[in-house]
Structures are given as structure tokens and as C-alpha cells.
VMD Tcl script that draws the C-alpha trace (Angstrom):
set ca {
  {71.55 125.59 117.27}
  {72.40 129.16 116.16}
  {75.21 130.22 114.16}
  {75.20 133.21 116.01}
  {78.33 132.24 118.43}
  {80.29 131.14 115.78}
  {80.34 134.21 113.41}
  {80.76 136.38 116.46}
  {83.43 134.40 117.69}
  {85.13 134.84 114.19}
  {84.11 138.73 114.15}
  {86.89 139.60 116.27}
  {90.61 139.98 114.58}
  {92.49 138.39 117.43}
  {90.26 135.17 117.55}
  {90.80 135.03 113.66}
  {94.64 135.16 114.44}
  {94.06 132.38 117.28}
  {92.28 130.56 114.76}
  {94.94 130.80 112.22}
  {97.68 129.86 114.19}
  {95.68 126.63 115.50}
  {95.13 125.69 111.97}
  {99.03 125.14 111.82}
  {98.90 122.42 114.91}
  {97.57 122.44 118.34}
  {99.20 124.91 120.57}
  {99.40 125.56 124.21}
  {98.02 128.58 125.76}
  {101.62 130.12 126.22}
  {102.72 129.55 122.63}
  {99.33 131.59 121.69}
  {100.12 134.14 124.37}
  {103.43 134.75 122.75}
  {102.46 134.77 119.12}
  {99.70 136.91 119.42}
  {101.54 139.56 121.94}
  {97.94 139.87 124.14}
  {98.08 139.18 127.64}
  {97.51 135.98 129.25}
  {93.89 136.92 130.52}
  {92.92 138.33 127.42}
  {94.13 135.25 125.34}
  {92.26 133.05 127.92}
  {89.30 134.93 127.04}
  {89.04 135.14 123.37}
  {89.71 131.22 123.77}
  {86.80 130.79 125.94}
  {84.73 132.46 123.54}
  {86.37 130.10 120.38}
  {85.39 127.16 122.58}
  {82.15 128.31 123.32}
  {81.24 128.61 119.81}
  {82.62 124.75 119.20}
  {85.62 126.31 116.84}
  {88.64 124.68 119.47}
  {88.95 122.20 121.86}
  {91.05 122.12 124.96}
  {92.91 119.39 126.74}
  {95.26 119.14 129.26}
  {98.43 117.86 129.23}
  {100.28 117.75 132.61}
  {100.36 121.62 133.62}
  {99.64 123.14 130.58}
  {96.22 123.62 128.64}
  {96.54 122.89 124.62}
  {94.23 124.22 122.17}
  {93.43 122.68 118.94}
  {90.95 123.60 116.14}
  {87.86 121.53 115.60}
  {87.28 121.56 112.33}
  {83.52 120.63 112.56}
  {82.42 124.26 112.36}
  {84.79 125.02 109.77}
  {83.15 122.63 107.45}
  {79.52 123.76 108.40}
  {80.88 127.36 107.45}
  {82.48 126.11 104.15}
  {79.36 124.40 103.39}
  {77.50 127.75 104.13}
  {79.81 129.94 102.00}
  {79.50 127.00 98.99}
  {76.82 129.15 96.67}
  {78.54 131.94 97.65}
  {81.86 131.09 96.11}
  {80.09 129.67 93.37}
  {78.47 132.85 92.65}
  {81.54 134.63 92.70}
  {83.33 132.04 90.31}
  {80.81 132.67 87.74}
  {81.21 136.54 88.09}
  {84.64 136.41 87.94}
  {84.85 133.67 84.96}
  {82.40 136.27 83.08}
  {84.74 139.10 83.79}
  {87.53 136.92 82.20}
  {85.86 136.24 79.78}
  {85.20 139.74 78.74}
  {88.38 140.82 79.45}
  {89.74 138.28 76.98}
  {87.28 139.79 74.57}
  {88.33 142.77 74.92}
  {92.02 142.16 74.97}
  {91.68 140.24 71.28}
  {89.23 143.73 69.87}
  {92.31 146.15 71.21}
  {95.19 146.53 69.05}
  {98.31 146.09 70.23}
  {101.22 148.14 69.39}
  {103.94 146.79 67.53}
  {107.59 146.59 68.90}
  {109.57 149.15 67.39}
  {113.41 147.98 66.02}
}
mol new
graphics top color blue
foreach p $ca { graphics top sphere $p radius 0.5 }
foreach p [lrange $ca 0 end-1] q [lrange $ca 1 end] { graphics top cylinder $p $q radius 0.2 }
display resetview
């Protein structure tokens, strides 16, 4: 399966906001609508994209549909990002060492009495 639907789903800021909400806890559609400030039809469309991408699951609770984050695709994204995170950490560590060295080489003003 291609990762394209996953990336497409997360490209939209409204869908990322929904994912962030669901990270806290599962929520019924009405709560998501209220928290995001979108119309119910618009929220439903975003939730459908997230569901189709495998990022969220839905369960029926009486008359309500409750959405929850599915951690599997997030774990796959995390695994994909791991080498890039390592690259950034390595680069930031080098930058930190350089800044420390530059700070040691720079004379510091002494406080005046």
C-alpha cells in the first residue's frame, strides 16, 4: 500500500488539528466540530479522509459516532522519520559544540563595580 493517502491526509491543517484533538482522547463528531470551528459536513469530510488513510477509527455509540486515533500509521510515520531525526540531532549536536567552542574563545566582559 502506498503512503500517499497518509501524507495527503496530514497535509491539511484542519485534519492535523483533528489528529491533535484525537491524540488527547477519542471524541464524538459533535465535539470535533465544536473544537475545530468547522461545519459538521466539512468535519465529516475531513474525518472520512483521515479514516480512509487509516489514521482514525470510528465506532458507533448509540446515536453518536466516536472517532479515535489509530496508532499504527503514526508509528509507521515515526519509523520513516527516524533517520531524518537522527540527521537533525547529529547536526544540532555539531552546532551546539561549535557554539560552545566559539563561546569559550570569545572574551566575556567583566562586571563593573
